[in-house]
All heavy atoms as TSV, in Angstrom:
chain	resi	resn	atom	element	x	y	z
A	1	MET	N	N	0.859	-1.171	0.000
A	1	MET	CA	C	0.000	0.000	0.000
A	1	MET	C	C	0.901	1.228	0.000
A	1	MET	O	O	1.796	1.344	0.812
A	1	MET	CB	C	-0.895	-0.028	1.226
A	1	MET	CG	C	-1.761	1.179	1.364
A	1	MET	SD	S	-2.930	1.075	2.723
A	1	MET	CE	C	-1.843	1.088	4.114
A	2	ASN	N	N	0.625	2.150	-0.900
A	2	ASN	CA	C	1.420	3.370	-1.004
A	2	ASN	C	C	0.509	4.581	-1.018
A	2	ASN	O	O	-0.557	4.539	-1.604
A	2	ASN	CB	C	2.215	3.372	-2.313
A	2	ASN	CG	C	3.138	2.202	-2.405
A	2	ASN	OD1	O	3.910	1.963	-1.506
A	2	ASN	ND2	N	3.040	1.452	-3.482
A	3	GLN	N	N	0.951	5.650	-0.390
A	3	GLN	CA	C	0.219	6.906	-0.506
A	3	GLN	C	C	0.999	7.752	-1.495
A	3	GLN	O	O	2.154	8.081	-1.270
A	3	GLN	CB	C	0.094	7.633	0.821
A	3	GLN	CG	C	-0.737	8.887	0.671
A	3	GLN	CD	C	-1.080	9.513	1.993
A	3	GLN	OE1	O	-0.792	8.992	3.039
A	3	GLN	NE2	N	-1.715	10.659	1.939
A	4	VAL	N	N	0.347	8.074	-2.594
A	4	VAL	CA	C	1.000	8.820	-3.656
A	4	VAL	C	C	0.052	9.866	-4.203
A	4	VAL	O	O	-1.127	9.859	-3.918
A	4	VAL	CB	C	1.440	7.878	-4.806
A	4	VAL	CG1	C	2.479	6.900	-4.342
A	4	VAL	CG2	C	0.249	7.136	-5.380
A	5	THR	N	N	0.576	10.746	-5.011
A	5	THR	CA	C	-0.270	11.719	-5.696
A	5	THR	C	C	0.058	11.702	-7.189
A	5	THR	O	O	0.514	12.683	-7.750
A	5	THR	CB	C	-0.082	13.133	-5.119
A	5	THR	OG1	O	1.316	13.432	-5.129
A	5	THR	CG2	C	-0.638	13.230	-3.724
A	6	PRO	N	N	-0.147	10.541	-7.830
A	6	PRO	CA	C	0.110	10.442	-9.268
A	6	PRO	C	C	-1.034	11.053	-10.065
A	6	PRO	O	O	-2.008	11.515	-9.494
A	6	PRO	CB	C	0.169	8.937	-9.484
A	6	PRO	CG	C	-0.810	8.420	-8.489
A	6	PRO	CD	C	-0.655	9.322	-7.271
A	7	ALA	N	N	-0.890	11.029	-11.361
A	7	ALA	CA	C	-2.004	11.449	-12.203
A	7	ALA	C	C	-3.209	10.595	-11.814
A	7	ALA	O	O	-3.117	9.378	-11.750
A	7	ALA	CB	C	-1.656	11.256	-13.669
A	8	SER	N	N	-4.295	11.236	-11.521
A	8	SER	CA	C	-5.468	10.537	-11.001
A	8	SER	C	C	-6.228	9.784	-12.077
A	8	SER	O	O	-6.193	10.155	-13.244
A	8	SER	CB	C	-6.419	11.542	-10.365
A	8	SER	OG	O	-5.849	12.138	-9.256
A	9	PRO	N	N	-6.971	8.754	-11.636
A	9	PRO	CA	C	-7.911	8.131	-12.552
A	9	PRO	C	C	-8.899	9.187	-13.038
A	9	PRO	O	O	-9.208	10.143	-12.312
A	9	PRO	CB	C	-8.613	7.085	-11.688
A	9	PRO	CG	C	-7.615	6.754	-10.626
A	9	PRO	CD	C	-6.930	8.068	-10.351
A	10	LYS	N	N	-9.390	9.033	-14.252
A	10	LYS	CA	C	-10.316	10.024	-14.802
A	10	LYS	C	C	-11.700	9.931	-14.178
A	10	LYS	O	O	-12.430	10.900	-14.137
A	10	LYS	CB	C	-10.405	9.855	-16.312
A	10	LYS	CG	C	-9.116	10.248	-16.983
A	10	LYS	CD	C	-9.203	10.145	-18.473
A	10	LYS	CE	C	-7.862	10.601	-19.022
A	10	LYS	NZ	N	-7.630	10.256	-20.366
A	11	VAL	N	N	-12.057	8.738	-13.707
A	11	VAL	CA	C	-13.381	8.528	-13.121
A	11	VAL	C	C	-13.212	7.987	-11.706
A	11	VAL	O	O	-12.464	7.039	-11.480
A	11	VAL	CB	C	-14.202	7.524	-13.965
A	11	VAL	CG1	C	-15.545	7.256	-13.323
A	11	VAL	CG2	C	-14.374	8.029	-15.387
A	12	TRP	N	N	-13.892	8.613	-10.771
A	12	TRP	CA	C	-13.916	8.151	-9.385
A	12	TRP	C	C	-15.328	7.716	-9.061
A	12	TRP	O	O	-16.303	8.352	-9.485
A	12	TRP	CB	C	-13.497	9.279	-8.442
A	12	TRP	CG	C	-12.053	9.595	-8.534
A	12	TRP	CD1	C	-11.476	10.542	-9.322
A	12	TRP	CD2	C	-10.990	8.952	-7.844
A	12	TRP	NE1	N	-10.119	10.535	-9.159
A	12	TRP	CE2	C	-9.788	9.562	-8.251
A	12	TRP	CE3	C	-10.921	7.921	-6.909
A	12	TRP	CZ2	C	-8.546	9.177	-7.753
A	12	TRP	CZ3	C	-9.693	7.545	-6.416
A	12	TRP	CH2	C	-8.524	8.166	-6.838
A	13	HIS	N	N	-15.462	6.640	-8.300
A	13	HIS	CA	C	-16.777	6.106	-7.937
A	13	HIS	C	C	-16.981	6.251	-6.442
A	13	HIS	O	O	-16.063	6.044	-5.658
A	13	HIS	CB	C	-16.879	4.624	-8.332
A	13	HIS	CG	C	-16.668	4.399	-9.784
A	13	HIS	ND1	N	-17.664	4.541	-10.705
A	13	HIS	CD2	C	-15.555	4.079	-10.468
A	13	HIS	CE1	C	-17.178	4.301	-11.911
A	13	HIS	NE2	N	-15.895	4.020	-11.794
A	14	ARG	N	N	-18.206	6.577	-6.089
A	14	ARG	CA	C	-18.579	6.772	-4.692
A	14	ARG	C	C	-19.845	5.967	-4.422
A	14	ARG	O	O	-20.737	5.912	-5.252
A	14	ARG	CB	C	-18.850	8.253	-4.458
A	14	ARG	CG	C	-19.149	8.612	-3.041
A	14	ARG	CD	C	-19.549	10.049	-2.882
A	14	ARG	NE	N	-18.563	10.967	-3.448
A	14	ARG	CZ	C	-18.671	12.263	-3.383
A	14	ARG	NH1	N	-19.710	12.816	-2.793
A	14	ARG	NH2	N	-17.750	13.032	-3.909
A	15	SER	N	N	-19.943	5.380	-3.246
A	15	SER	CA	C	-21.122	4.601	-2.883
A	15	SER	C	C	-22.363	5.476	-2.874
A	15	SER	O	O	-22.311	6.646	-2.482
A	15	SER	CB	C	-20.922	3.981	-1.498
A	15	SER	OG	O	-22.138	3.398	-1.054
A	16	LEU	N	N	-23.465	4.890	-3.261
A	16	LEU	CA	C	-24.741	5.602	-3.190
A	16	LEU	C	C	-25.208	5.731	-1.739
A	16	LEU	O	O	-26.131	6.469	-1.452
A	16	LEU	CB	C	-25.803	4.871	-4.014
A	16	LEU	CG	C	-25.524	4.799	-5.512
A	16	LEU	CD1	C	-26.590	3.968	-6.202
A	16	LEU	CD2	C	-25.455	6.195	-6.111
A	17	GLN	N	N	-24.567	5.031	-0.818
A	17	GLN	CA	C	-24.948	5.049	0.590
A	17	GLN	C	C	-24.111	6.022	1.409
A	17	GLN	O	O	-24.035	5.916	2.629
A	17	GLN	CB	C	-24.831	3.643	1.157
A	17	GLN	CG	C	-25.742	2.668	0.470
A	17	GLN	CD	C	-25.632	1.271	1.034
A	17	GLN	OE1	O	-25.165	1.082	2.142
A	17	GLN	NE2	N	-26.066	0.298	0.275
A	18	CYS	N	N	-23.493	6.978	0.772
A	18	CYS	CA	C	-22.626	7.928	1.479
A	18	CYS	C	C	-23.379	8.793	2.472
A	18	CYS	O	O	-22.825	9.220	3.461
A	18	CYS	CB	C	-21.911	8.843	0.481
A	18	CYS	SG	S	-20.635	8.008	-0.440
A	19	GLY	N	N	-24.594	9.083	2.188
A	19	GLY	CA	C	-25.375	9.914	3.085
A	19	GLY	C	C	-25.209	11.392	2.769
A	19	GLY	O	O	-24.473	11.799	1.880
A	20	ALA	N	N	-25.888	12.189	3.545
A	20	ALA	CA	C	-25.931	13.629	3.312
A	20	ALA	C	C	-24.592	14.315	3.592
A	20	ALA	O	O	-24.304	15.366	3.037
A	20	ALA	CB	C	-27.022	14.251	4.170
A	21	THR	N	N	-23.780	13.736	4.462
A	21	THR	CA	C	-22.525	14.389	4.823
A	21	THR	C	C	-21.485	14.298	3.723
A	21	THR	O	O	-20.553	15.090	3.685
A	21	THR	CB	C	-21.926	13.774	6.095
A	21	THR	OG1	O	-21.581	12.408	5.835
A	21	THR	CG2	C	-22.892	13.846	7.264
A	22	GLY	N	N	-21.606	13.310	2.844
A	22	GLY	CA	C	-20.629	13.146	1.773
A	22	GLY	C	C	-19.309	12.574	2.245
A	22	GLY	O	O	-18.323	12.598	1.527
A	23	SER	N	N	-19.272	12.061	3.470
A	23	SER	CA	C	-18.042	11.464	4.003
A	23	SER	C	C	-17.892	10.063	3.448
A	23	SER	O	O	-18.440	9.110	3.983
A	23	SER	CB	C	-18.102	11.403	5.534
A	23	SER	OG	O	-18.159	12.691	6.057
A	24	CYS	N	N	-17.149	9.973	2.368
A	24	CYS	CA	C	-17.030	8.702	1.670
A	24	CYS	C	C	-15.612	8.462	1.201
A	24	CYS	O	O	-14.810	9.380	1.114
A	24	CYS	CB	C	-17.917	8.696	0.428
A	24	CYS	SG	S	-19.654	8.882	0.785
A	25	VAL	N	N	-15.370	7.232	0.860
A	25	VAL	CA	C	-14.137	6.880	0.179
A	25	VAL	C	C	-14.481	6.742	-1.291
A	25	VAL	O	O	-15.467	6.105	-1.651
A	25	VAL	CB	C	-13.562	5.540	0.713
A	25	VAL	CG1	C	-12.395	5.080	-0.119
A	25	VAL	CG2	C	-13.168	5.689	2.166
A	26	GLU	N	N	-13.696	7.367	-2.135
A	26	GLU	CA	C	-13.890	7.239	-3.575
A	26	GLU	C	C	-12.870	6.246	-4.113
A	26	GLU	O	O	-11.741	6.162	-3.628
A	26	GLU	CB	C	-13.716	8.585	-4.265
A	26	GLU	CG	C	-14.773	9.582	-3.856
A	26	GLU	CD	C	-14.600	10.936	-4.521
A	26	GLU	OE1	O	-13.446	11.355	-4.756
A	26	GLU	OE2	O	-15.624	11.567	-4.789
A	27	VAL	N	N	-13.283	5.488	-5.114
A	27	VAL	CA	C	-12.446	4.455	-5.705
A	27	VAL	C	C	-12.277	4.747	-7.186
A	27	VAL	O	O	-13.251	5.049	-7.881
A	27	VAL	CB	C	-13.088	3.061	-5.522
A	27	VAL	CG1	C	-12.255	1.976	-6.173
A	27	VAL	CG2	C	-13.311	2.766	-4.049
A	28	GLY	N	N	-11.047	4.660	-7.668
A	28	GLY	CA	C	-10.758	4.854	-9.089
A	28	GLY	C	C	-9.724	3.838	-9.542
A	28	GLY	O	O	-8.950	3.313	-8.742
A	29	VAL	N	N	-9.713	3.548	-10.832
A	29	VAL	CA	C	-8.764	2.583	-11.390
A	29	VAL	C	C	-7.779	3.320	-12.291
A	29	VAL	O	O	-8.183	4.056	-13.190
A	29	VAL	CB	C	-9.492	1.479	-12.183
A	29	VAL	CG1	C	-8.495	0.495	-12.762
A	29	VAL	CG2	C	-10.501	0.763	-11.293
A	30	PHE	N	N	-6.495	3.111	-12.028
A	30	PHE	CA	C	-5.438	3.687	-12.860
A	30	PHE	C	C	-5.288	2.864	-14.136
A	30	PHE	O	O	-5.700	1.704	-14.185
A	30	PHE	CB	C	-4.103	3.697	-12.104
A	30	PHE	CG	C	-4.046	4.676	-10.972
A	30	PHE	CD1	C	-4.506	4.337	-9.715
A	30	PHE	CD2	C	-3.546	5.947	-11.168
A	30	PHE	CE1	C	-4.452	5.237	-8.669
A	30	PHE	CE2	C	-3.484	6.861	-10.136
A	30	PHE	CZ	C	-3.939	6.504	-8.883
A	31	GLY	N	N	-4.675	3.450	-15.136
A	31	GLY	CA	C	-4.466	2.777	-16.410
A	31	GLY	C	C	-3.682	1.482	-16.303
A	31	GLY	O	O	-3.859	0.571	-17.102
A	32	ASP	N	N	-2.814	1.372	-15.282
A	32	ASP	CA	C	-2.022	0.151	-15.113
A	32	ASP	C	C	-2.715	-0.882	-14.239
A	32	ASP	O	O	-2.147	-1.902	-13.893
A	32	ASP	CB	C	-0.638	0.471	-14.559
A	32	ASP	CG	C	-0.684	1.070	-13.154
A	32	ASP	OD1	O	-1.779	1.229	-12.580
A	32	ASP	OD2	O	0.407	1.393	-12.628
A	33	GLY	N	N	-3.963	-0.619	-13.844
A	33	GLY	CA	C	-4.741	-1.581	-13.074
A	33	GLY	C	C	-4.737	-1.357	-11.575
A	33	GLY	O	O	-5.514	-1.978	-10.855
A	34	ARG	N	N	-3.858	-0.480	-11.070
A	34	ARG	CA	C	-3.864	-0.202	-9.638
A	34	ARG	C	C	-5.181	0.455	-9.243
A	34	ARG	O	O	-5.809	1.141	-10.038
A	34	ARG	CB	C	-2.714	0.730	-9.250
A	34	ARG	CG	C	-1.351	0.095	-9.363
A	34	ARG	CD	C	-0.244	1.099	-9.084
A	34	ARG	NE	N	-0.320	2.187	-10.063
A	34	ARG	CZ	C	-0.177	3.473	-9.781
A	34	ARG	NH1	N	0.081	3.864	-8.562
A	34	ARG	NH2	N	-0.276	4.389	-10.726
A	35	ILE	N	N	-5.572	0.251	-7.997
A	35	ILE	CA	C	-6.799	0.814	-7.462
A	35	ILE	C	C	-6.423	1.995	-6.576
A	35	ILE	O	O	-5.559	1.889	-5.712
A	35	ILE	CB	C	-7.568	-0.223	-6.615
A	35	ILE	CG1	C	-7.730	-1.550	-7.354
A	35	ILE	CG2	C	-8.910	0.337	-6.143
A	35	ILE	CD1	C	-8.510	-1.481	-8.626
A	36	GLY	N	N	-7.084	3.129	-6.791
A	36	GLY	CA	C	-6.844	4.312	-5.980
A	36	GLY	C	C	-7.998	4.552	-5.026
A	36	GLY	O	O	-9.156	4.373	-5.389
A	37	LEU	N	N	-7.673	4.941	-3.797
A	37	LEU	CA	C	-8.666	5.299	-2.788
A	37	LEU	C	C	-8.366	6.713	-2.315
A	37	LEU	O	O	-7.205	7.055	-2.087
A	37	LEU	CB	C	-8.591	4.350	-1.589
A	37	LEU	CG	C	-8.748	2.866	-1.860
A	37	LEU	CD1	C	-8.475	2.069	-0.592
A	37	LEU	CD2	C	-10.130	2.565	-2.384
A	38	ARG	N	N	-9.406	7.504	-2.161
A	38	ARG	CA	C	-9.215	8.866	-1.643
A	38	ARG	C	C	-10.434	9.303	-0.848
A	38	ARG	O	O	-11.530	8.748	-0.984
A	38	ARG	CB	C	-8.927	9.857	-2.773
A	38	ARG	CG	C	-10.119	10.138	-3.666
A	38	ARG	CD	C	-9.770	11.125	-4.743
A	38	ARG	NE	N	-10.972	11.471	-5.514
A	38	ARG	CZ	C	-10.986	12.271	-6.550
A	38	ARG	NH1	N	-9.849	12.820	-6.965
A	38	ARG	NH2	N	-12.103	12.544	-7.173
A	39	ASP	N	N	-10.247	10.302	-0.029
A	39	ASP	CA	C	-11.302	10.891	0.794
A	39	ASP	C	C	-12.128	11.827	-0.079
A	39	ASP	O	O	-11.581	12.760	-0.676
A	39	ASP	CB	C	-10.652	11.644	1.955
A	39	ASP	CG	C	-11.642	12.278	2.906
A	39	ASP	OD1	O	-12.845	12.374	2.588
A	39	ASP	OD2	O	-11.204	12.705	3.981
A	40	SER	N	N	-13.431	11.597	-0.129
A	40	SER	CA	C	-14.277	12.433	-0.983
A	40	SER	C	C	-14.326	13.888	-0.530
A	40	SER	O	O	-14.503	14.788	-1.343
A	40	SER	CB	C	-15.701	11.867	-1.047
A	40	SER	OG	O	-16.305	11.914	0.233
A	41	LYS	N	N	-14.174	14.134	0.769
A	41	LYS	CA	C	-14.206	15.512	1.268
A	41	LYS	C	C	-12.884	16.239	1.059
A	41	LYS	O	O	-12.852	17.459	1.024
A	41	LYS	CB	C	-14.566	15.531	2.746
A	41	LYS	CG	C	-16.034	15.315	3.002
A	41	LYS	CD	C	-16.332	15.593	4.453
A	41	LYS	CE	C	-17.809	15.831	4.626
A	41	LYS	NZ	N	-18.132	16.210	5.990
A	42	ASN	N	N	-11.787	15.492	0.966
A	42	ASN	CA	C	-10.461	16.082	0.811
A	42	ASN	C	C	-9.668	15.350	-0.271
A	42	ASN	O	O	-8.622	14.770	0.018
A	42	ASN	CB	C	-9.704	16.025	2.149
A	42	ASN	CG	C	-10.432	16.769	3.241
A	42	ASN	OD1	O	-10.641	17.960	3.143
A	42	ASN	ND2	N	-10.838	16.057	4.272
A	43	PRO	N	N	-10.127	15.364	-1.510
A	43	PRO	CA	C	-9.455	14.592	-2.556
A	43	PRO	C	C	-8.022	15.026	-2.833
A	43	PRO	O	O	-7.217	14.233	-3.312
A	43	PRO	CB	C	-10.341	14.786	-3.784
A	43	PRO	CG	C	-11.155	15.992	-3.499
A	43	PRO	CD	C	-11.296	16.080	-2.012
A	44	SER	N	N	-7.673	16.247	-2.484
A	44	SER	CA	C	-6.306	16.708	-2.739
A	44	SER	C	C	-5.331	16.267	-1.648
A	44	SER	O	O	-4.130	16.512	-1.752
A	44	SER	CB	C	-6.272	18.225	-2.877
A	44	SER	OG	O	-6.686	18.827	-1.667
A	45	ASP	N	N	-5.825	15.593	-0.606
A	45	ASP	CA	C	-4.959	15.121	0.475
A	45	ASP	C	C	-4.124	13.907	0.084
A	45	ASP	O	O	-3.281	13.477	0.848
A	45	ASP	CB	C	-5.776	14.778	1.723
A	45	ASP	CG	C	-6.141	16.013	2.523
A	45	ASP	OD1	O	-5.699	17.119	2.156
A	45	ASP	OD2	O	-6.877	15.871	3.515
A	46	GLY	N	N	-4.357	13.358	-1.071
A	46	GLY	CA	C	-3.564	12.223	-1.520
A	46	GLY	C	C	-4.415	11.025	-1.882
A	46	GLY	O	O	-5.614	10.980	-1.613
A	47	ILE	N	N	-3.756	10.082	-2.492
A	47	ILE	CA	C	-4.407	8.866	-2.964
A	47	ILE	C	C	-3.627	7.683	-2.416
A	47	ILE	O	O	-2.401	7.649	-2.487
A	47	ILE	CB	C	-4.403	8.811	-4.507
A	47	ILE	CG1	C	-5.146	10.007	-5.088
A	47	ILE	CG2	C	-5.016	7.498	-5.003
A	47	ILE	CD1	C	-4.927	10.187	-6.578
A	48	ILE	N	N	-4.333	6.722	-1.867
A	48	ILE	CA	C	-3.713	5.466	-1.460
A	48	ILE	C	C	-3.903	4.499	-2.616
A	48	ILE	O	O	-5.018	4.352	-3.126
A	48	ILE	CB	C	-4.354	4.919	-0.180
A	48	ILE	CG1	C	-4.082	5.879	0.981
A	48	ILE	CG2	C	-3.838	3.519	0.133
A	48	ILE	CD1	C	-4.812	5.536	2.246
A	49	THR	N	N	-2.833	3.867	-3.049
A	49	THR	CA	C	-2.941	2.920	-4.155
A	49	THR	C	C	-2.733	1.503	-3.654
A	49	THR	O	O	-1.912	1.244	-2.777
A	49	THR	CB	C	-1.928	3.230	-5.269
A	49	THR	OG1	O	-0.616	3.159	-4.750
A	49	THR	CG2	C	-2.184	4.586	-5.883
A	50	LEU	N	N	-3.506	0.602	-4.230
A	50	LEU	CA	C	-3.431	-0.820	-3.918
A	50	LEU	C	C	-3.387	-1.609	-5.223
A	50	LEU	O	O	-3.993	-1.196	-6.215
A	50	LEU	CB	C	-4.668	-1.263	-3.125
A	50	LEU	CG	C	-4.975	-0.536	-1.818
A	50	LEU	CD1	C	-6.352	-0.931	-1.306
A	50	LEU	CD2	C	-3.926	-0.849	-0.785
A	51	SER	N	N	-2.718	-2.738	-5.174
A	51	SER	CA	C	-2.801	-3.645	-6.319
A	51	SER	C	C	-4.205	-4.247	-6.311
A	51	SER	O	O	-4.898	-4.210	-5.278
A	51	SER	CB	C	-1.758	-4.762	-6.189
A	51	SER	OG	O	-2.120	-5.642	-5.137
A	52	PRO	N	N	-4.660	-4.817	-7.416
A	52	PRO	CA	C	-5.972	-5.460	-7.406
A	52	PRO	C	C	-6.088	-6.538	-6.318
A	52	PRO	O	O	-7.122	-6.640	-5.660
A	52	PRO	CB	C	-6.094	-6.053	-8.809
A	52	PRO	CG	C	-5.283	-5.118	-9.656
A	52	PRO	CD	C	-4.109	-4.766	-8.770
A	53	ALA	N	N	-5.026	-7.308	-6.096
A	53	ALA	CA	C	-5.063	-8.350	-5.065
A	53	ALA	C	C	-5.176	-7.738	-3.667
A	53	ALA	O	O	-5.921	-8.247	-2.820
A	53	ALA	CB	C	-3.818	-9.227	-5.157
A	54	GLU	N	N	-4.449	-6.652	-3.408
A	54	GLU	CA	C	-4.536	-5.976	-2.109
A	54	GLU	C	C	-5.933	-5.409	-1.889
A	54	GLU	O	O	-6.483	-5.485	-0.785
A	54	GLU	CB	C	-3.510	-4.850	-2.019
A	54	GLU	CG	C	-2.086	-5.311	-1.928
A	54	GLU	CD	C	-1.092	-4.185	-2.075
A	54	GLU	OE1	O	-1.327	-3.225	-2.856
A	54	GLU	OE2	O	-0.039	-4.260	-1.406
A	55	TYR	N	N	-6.522	-4.851	-2.936
A	55	TYR	CA	C	-7.867	-4.276	-2.840
A	55	TYR	C	C	-8.898	-5.361	-2.527
A	55	TYR	O	O	-9.737	-5.193	-1.648
A	55	TYR	CB	C	-8.207	-3.540	-4.135
A	55	TYR	CG	C	-9.558	-2.885	-4.136
A	55	TYR	CD1	C	-9.817	-1.791	-3.321
A	55	TYR	CD2	C	-10.575	-3.343	-4.959
A	55	TYR	CE1	C	-11.062	-1.180	-3.316
A	55	TYR	CE2	C	-11.819	-2.739	-4.966
A	55	TYR	CZ	C	-12.059	-1.655	-4.143
A	55	TYR	OH	O	-13.295	-1.062	-4.147
A	56	GLU	N	N	-8.819	-6.480	-3.233
A	56	GLU	CA	C	-9.750	-7.589	-2.990
A	56	GLU	C	C	-9.596	-8.117	-1.567
A	56	GLU	O	O	-10.577	-8.430	-0.895
A	56	GLU	CB	C	-9.541	-8.706	-4.007
A	56	GLU	CG	C	-9.993	-8.345	-5.412
A	56	GLU	CD	C	-11.472	-8.021	-5.498
A	56	GLU	OE1	O	-12.298	-8.686	-4.835
A	56	GLU	OE2	O	-11.817	-7.084	-6.255
A	57	SER	N	N	-8.369	-8.222	-1.092
A	57	SER	CA	C	-8.118	-8.675	0.276
A	57	SER	C	C	-8.712	-7.697	1.285
A	57	SER	O	O	-9.350	-8.098	2.268
A	57	SER	CB	C	-6.614	-8.825	0.502
A	57	SER	OG	O	-6.342	-9.138	1.845
A	58	PHE	N	N	-8.524	-6.408	1.045
A	58	PHE	CA	C	-9.069	-5.366	1.913
A	58	PHE	C	C	-10.590	-5.448	1.967
A	58	PHE	O	O	-11.195	-5.436	3.050
A	58	PHE	CB	C	-8.612	-4.002	1.400
A	58	PHE	CG	C	-9.136	-2.828	2.168
A	58	PHE	CD1	C	-8.831	-2.650	3.507
A	58	PHE	CD2	C	-9.919	-1.879	1.534
A	58	PHE	CE1	C	-9.314	-1.555	4.214
A	58	PHE	CE2	C	-10.397	-0.773	2.233
A	58	PHE	CZ	C	-10.101	-0.621	3.572
A	59	LEU	N	N	-11.245	-5.579	0.811
A	59	LEU	CA	C	-12.703	-5.690	0.786
A	59	LEU	C	C	-13.175	-6.936	1.519
A	59	LEU	O	O	-14.175	-6.901	2.247
A	59	LEU	CB	C	-13.213	-5.715	-0.658
A	59	LEU	CG	C	-13.109	-4.424	-1.443
A	59	LEU	CD1	C	-13.670	-4.626	-2.847
A	59	LEU	CD2	C	-13.819	-3.283	-0.745
A	60	GLY	N	N	-12.461	-8.044	1.333
A	60	GLY	CA	C	-12.825	-9.277	2.019
A	60	GLY	C	C	-12.758	-9.126	3.528
A	60	GLY	O	O	-13.644	-9.609	4.255
A	61	ARG	N	N	-11.725	-8.441	4.008
A	61	ARG	CA	C	-11.586	-8.216	5.451
A	61	ARG	C	C	-12.726	-7.349	5.985
A	61	ARG	O	O	-13.235	-7.587	7.082
A	61	ARG	CB	C	-10.237	-7.576	5.757
A	61	ARG	CG	C	-9.079	-8.550	5.523
A	61	ARG	CD	C	-7.747	-7.961	5.895
A	61	ARG	NE	N	-7.746	-7.719	7.338
A	61	ARG	CZ	C	-7.112	-6.694	7.917
A	61	ARG	NH1	N	-6.416	-5.839	7.200
A	61	ARG	NH2	N	-7.161	-6.534	9.214
A	62	ILE	N	N	-13.127	-6.353	5.210
A	62	ILE	CA	C	-14.264	-5.512	5.623
A	62	ILE	C	C	-15.526	-6.353	5.698
A	62	ILE	O	O	-16.268	-6.306	6.682
A	62	ILE	CB	C	-14.450	-4.324	4.660
A	62	ILE	CG1	C	-13.291	-3.341	4.812
A	62	ILE	CG2	C	-15.799	-3.634	4.913
A	62	ILE	CD1	C	-13.275	-2.253	3.773
A	63	LYS	N	N	-15.787	-7.141	4.669
A	63	LYS	CA	C	-17.004	-7.964	4.623
A	63	LYS	C	C	-17.050	-8.991	5.749
A	63	LYS	O	O	-18.123	-9.328	6.237
A	63	LYS	CB	C	-17.109	-8.661	3.263
A	63	LYS	CG	C	-17.409	-7.697	2.137
A	63	LYS	CD	C	-17.385	-8.401	0.792
A	63	LYS	CE	C	-17.598	-7.396	-0.323
A	63	LYS	NZ	N	-17.532	-8.023	-1.651
A	64	ARG	N	N	-15.899	-9.503	6.172
A	64	ARG	CA	C	-15.837	-10.477	7.263
A	64	ARG	C	C	-15.833	-9.807	8.636
A	64	ARG	O	O	-15.779	-10.477	9.659
A	64	ARG	CB	C	-14.597	-11.355	7.111
A	64	ARG	CG	C	-14.651	-12.296	5.928
A	64	ARG	CD	C	-13.505	-13.285	5.930
A	64	ARG	NE	N	-12.190	-12.659	5.903
A	64	ARG	CZ	C	-11.524	-12.295	4.803
A	64	ARG	NH1	N	-12.076	-12.482	3.604
A	64	ARG	NH2	N	-10.328	-11.754	4.881
A	65	GLY	N	N	-15.875	-8.494	8.678
A	65	GLY	CA	C	-15.907	-7.769	9.940
A	65	GLY	C	C	-14.554	-7.673	10.629
A	65	GLY	O	O	-14.491	-7.405	11.824
A	66	GLU	N	N	-13.482	-7.856	9.871
A	66	GLU	CA	C	-12.139	-7.810	10.455
A	66	GLU	C	C	-11.577	-6.395	10.504
A	66	GLU	O	O	-10.531	-6.171	11.120
A	66	GLU	CB	C	-11.202	-8.708	9.645
A	66	GLU	CG	C	-11.595	-10.160	9.674
A	66	GLU	CD	C	-10.775	-11.023	8.739
A	66	GLU	OE1	O	-9.802	-10.522	8.138
A	66	GLU	OE2	O	-11.121	-12.197	8.593
A	67	VAL	N	N	-12.236	-5.460	9.860
A	67	VAL	CA	C	-11.787	-4.066	9.841
A	67	VAL	C	C	-12.890	-3.223	10.453
A	67	VAL	O	O	-14.036	-3.291	10.016
A	67	VAL	CB	C	-11.494	-3.590	8.390
A	67	VAL	CG1	C	-11.137	-2.126	8.370
A	67	VAL	CG2	C	-10.412	-4.436	7.761
A	68	ARG	N	N	-12.529	-2.471	11.470
A	68	ARG	CA	C	-13.516	-1.585	12.093
A	68	ARG	C	C	-13.598	-0.299	11.286
A	68	ARG	O	O	-12.602	0.361	11.051
A	68	ARG	CB	C	-13.108	-1.267	13.519
A	68	ARG	CG	C	-13.261	-2.455	14.436
A	68	ARG	CD	C	-13.036	-2.033	15.839
A	68	ARG	NE	N	-13.976	-0.948	16.131
A	68	ARG	CZ	C	-14.592	-0.795	17.275
A	68	ARG	NH1	N	-14.377	-1.625	18.246
A	68	ARG	NH2	N	-15.411	0.223	17.472
A	69	LEU	N	N	-14.790	0.015	10.873
A	69	LEU	CA	C	-15.027	1.248	10.120
A	69	LEU	C	C	-15.582	2.304	11.068
A	69	LEU	O	O	-16.383	1.986	11.959
A	69	LEU	CB	C	-16.005	0.992	8.982
A	69	LEU	CG	C	-15.565	-0.070	7.971
A	69	LEU	CD1	C	-16.672	-0.324	6.968
A	69	LEU	CD2	C	-14.303	0.353	7.269
A	70	PRO	N	N	-15.176	3.554	10.873
A	70	PRO	CA	C	-15.676	4.617	11.774
A	70	PRO	C	C	-17.158	4.856	11.592
A	70	PRO	O	O	-17.756	4.540	10.637
A	70	PRO	CB	C	-14.873	5.835	11.377
A	70	PRO	CG	C	-14.214	5.534	10.098
A	70	PRO	CD	C	-14.270	4.047	9.908
C-alpha cells in the first residue's frame, strides 16, 4: 500500500450510501490496473494505491468484519 499523488484516474466512484454528509471513500482505477482510494471531502490530500489483489483482500476483510469502520 502506497500513498502517492500520481495522475489521477479520470473517473472516481462513490457509494450511493454515502449519506448527506458526503463522508465517503472514492475508488478509481489507474491505467495500469492499480486501485486508488481517496477521501471524498479532501481529494487533494492524496491517494492510497493498492494492487488489485490488495484491494480484494481489503474488501474481504471488511465484509468479514475484520476491519472496524468509523
